[in-house]
N, C-alpha and C positions, 0 to 999 in steps of 0.2 A: 249692596256690594259693588264697588267701582271696578271696572274692567280695563280702563285706559286713563292714564293721568300724566300730565306734564309737570315737571319740577324745574325751577331755576336754581342752579347750584350757587352757593355763596363762596366768595373768596375767603381763604383762611391760611394760617400757618400752623394750625393747632390740631393735635389729635385729642387725647384726654387733656385735662387741665394741668397735669404734671407729667413730664416737664411742661412749663407754661407754653412752650412753642417748640416746633420742630425745625426752626430756622434761627440762626444767630447772626449778629453783625460782627464786624472786625474787632470790636471791643470786648467780645464775649458776652454780650447782653442778648436776651431773647427778644426777637421781634414778634410780638403777639398780634395776630388778627384772629379774634375768636372770643371766647368767654374770659373776661378780665375779672379776676378776683379782687374785690376792694372791701374795705371796712365800711359797713353800713352804719346808719345813725344810731341803731340800737345796739351796736357792738358786734352784731353778727356779720359774717362774711356774705356779701352779695356777689353774684356771678352773672354778669350781663355782657351781651355782645358788644365788643368795642375793639380798640386798637391802642397799643402802648409798647414802649420799650421797657423791658422788665429785667431786673438784676438776676444774675444766675445764682446768687446766694440768698434768694428769697426764702422765707420760712417754708419748710416742707412738712406737711401733716401726714398722718397715716393714710394709706390708700383708701379712697372713698370719701375723704373729707377735703375741705378747702380752707386755706388761710389767705389773708390778703397778700397780694403780690407786693414786692418792693418796686415801685414804679420809678424808672429813671426819667422817662419823658412820655407825655401823652402824644398820641398820634391821631389824626383825623380818620374817621371811617370812610369818608369820601376821598377816593384816590386823587381826585383833581385838586384837593386842598393840601396835599403833601408839599412841604418845602423842597427846594432843589437839593438841599443837604440830605434830607431824608430819602428823596428819590434816588440819590446816588449811593446809598448804603449798599455795600457789597454783601451778598448773602453767603452764609457759611453753614456747614454741617455742625452738629453738636459734637463736642469731644467725647471720648469714651474713657471711663464709664460715663454714662449720661448724667449730667448735673441736674439737681432738683427733680429727681425722678423717683416715683414710688410704685410704679406698675409692676407687679410681680410675675411677669410673663416672659418666657423664652419664645422668640418669634419663629425660629427655624430649628426646632429641637433635634431633628435628624441630621441637619447640616452643620449647625453651630451650637451644640448643647452648652458650651461654656462661654457664651457671648458676653456675659457680665465680667469675664476675666480679661477681656481685650483692652489694651490701653492705646489710644490714638489721640492726636490733637484735633482741633477744629480746622477744617479745610474750606477755602473758598470753593463754591460749587464747580468752578471751571478748572480747579487744580486738585480735585479728589484723585487719590492714587488708584485708578481703575486697575484691577488685577491683570497682570501680564501685558498691559498696554505699552506699546513702543511708539515713539513719535512718528515713525514712518508708516504706522498703521492708519493714520489719518483721523485723529479725534476731531469730532465735529463741534463740541462745545469748548471753545478756546478763549472766549471773552468773559469778563466778569458778569454774573447775573446780579442785577440790582433790584432793590425794592420797587423802583419805578417800573421795571420790566415785569416783575412778579404780579403787580396789582392790575395788569391788563387782562388777566385771565377771566374767561367767561365759560360757562358750561350749561347745557340743557340735558335733562334726562326724561325719557318717556318710558313708563312702566305699563305693561299690559299683561293680562293673563293668557295662557295658552287655551286652545279651544276646549280641552278636557278639564281645565282649571287645576291641573296637577302641577303646573309650573308657571313661571313668570318670565317675560321677556324684558330686558333692560337695553335701551338704546340711548347712546350719548352722542352729543355733538359739542366740540370744543373749539375755542378761538383764543388766541393770545397767551397760550402756554409757552414755556421755554422752548425755543425752536430746536429742531433736530435732536430731540432727547427722548429717552425711554421713560414712560409713565406706566403705572399700573393702577388698578382699581380694587379696593378692598371692600368687603361687606362688614358692617358692624352689627352684631346681633345683640339681642336684649340682655344676655347674660355676660357679654364680653367685659363689661365694666362693673360687674356685680362684686362688691367687696367680700361677700360671703363665699364666693367660689367663681372667680372669673374664668371664662372660656377664651380660647385663643382666637383672635380675629383671623379671618381667612380671605382668600381671593374671591372676587365676584366673577366666577368663571375661571377655567384653567385651559389654556394660558390666559392670564388677565392683563396682558401687556399690549401697549400700542406705542407707536413712535410718531412724534409730531413732525410736521413738515417745516419748511424753512420759515414759515410765518407763525408757527405755533398752533396750527390747526390740526384736528384729528377727529375721527369717529371711533366708537367702540360699541360692540353688541355682545350680549350673553343671554343664555336661557338657563335658569336654575330650577332644580326640582324642589317643589314644595317649600319655597322660601318664606311663606306667610301662613304657617299653620294656625288654626283657630286658637285664640287665647284660652288658656286652661288645658290645652292638650298636653298630656303627660310627656315630659322630655322635650317639649317644644322650645325652640330657640330662634325666634323670628328675626329676620333682617329688619332693622329699624333705621339704618342710615347707610350711606356709602361715602367713601373718601377716595378722592383722586390724588395719587401720590407721585410726586417727582422723585425719580430714582437717581440719586447723585452718583452712585457707582455704575450707572448705566447697565444694570443687571436685573434679571427676573429670577425668582426662586421657586418656581413650580407651585407647590401647594402651600408655601409659606409666603407671607407678605413682605418679608425683608430679612436680612441677616442680623442686623443689630437692632433695628426698629426705632421708632419715636425720635427721629432727627439724626440718628447715627448714619442711616443710609436711606431712609424713607422720609418724605417731607410732604405733609398734607398741603394741598394747593386749592382744592375745591371740595365742598361737602354741603350737606343740608344742615341748617342751623338747629333744627329740632328733630327729635325722633319722629319718624314718618311711616307711611304705608299702612296706617291703621285701617284704612278702608278696603284693603285687600285681604281675602281669605283664599288659601290654596288647599288642595286636598292631598292626602297621602297616596 
């Protein structure tokens, strides 16, 4: 059983595979950095880590399944290989209701139980209508956020068990995030994407918020009780991934990870590519 481990977080724009991304461009296409669904040579859908611009009217399967995306343009995974045109793509929220979405979850049930009834357009990140904001209050994010800026993000995570092995510590260091902005961290548990009965994703600690400095740097720490129960434990729901979220409405929602979710107001920026933390076991 491991007691301390470091992880390098991967750049992304994706939560689950639907909607394909939590970031759009000015044309209403998804900018996907994550698992790209393609048609395999045997006719089955493959889902491998990659980058592409994907049409919002891509085929939408039932929750838990994958269909090939309609790819508008391939993008390089190496940020240094992006063309100047692609680097200058201005990043936007997804419109509401969320396009190409099949995840049957209300993210803030006590605060926004009818989230799926809200209608809003897609907004550039720097022009999101932050509730009650007045220009004289001094908004800090006033310039467009571009793909070239987004791909500079880097993050490191250290996980260690507490001395009694009943909890786990999470410590993050970040660089290159969107400057002067609110971010949060969510935990993804093994049943959160279970088609037979998904559980609601939650924060990694409460409050789960941090604010980047003028260069996009930040740190965050949390201690969670028994996040890695032994496999097979009745009722267990282990943490298997974490996702670092840019909050376009510059808000935090207590015990909920977002108001609308999945690109409406939360935007995955860094995460682990694969389910992880199998080497850790915590005690009840």
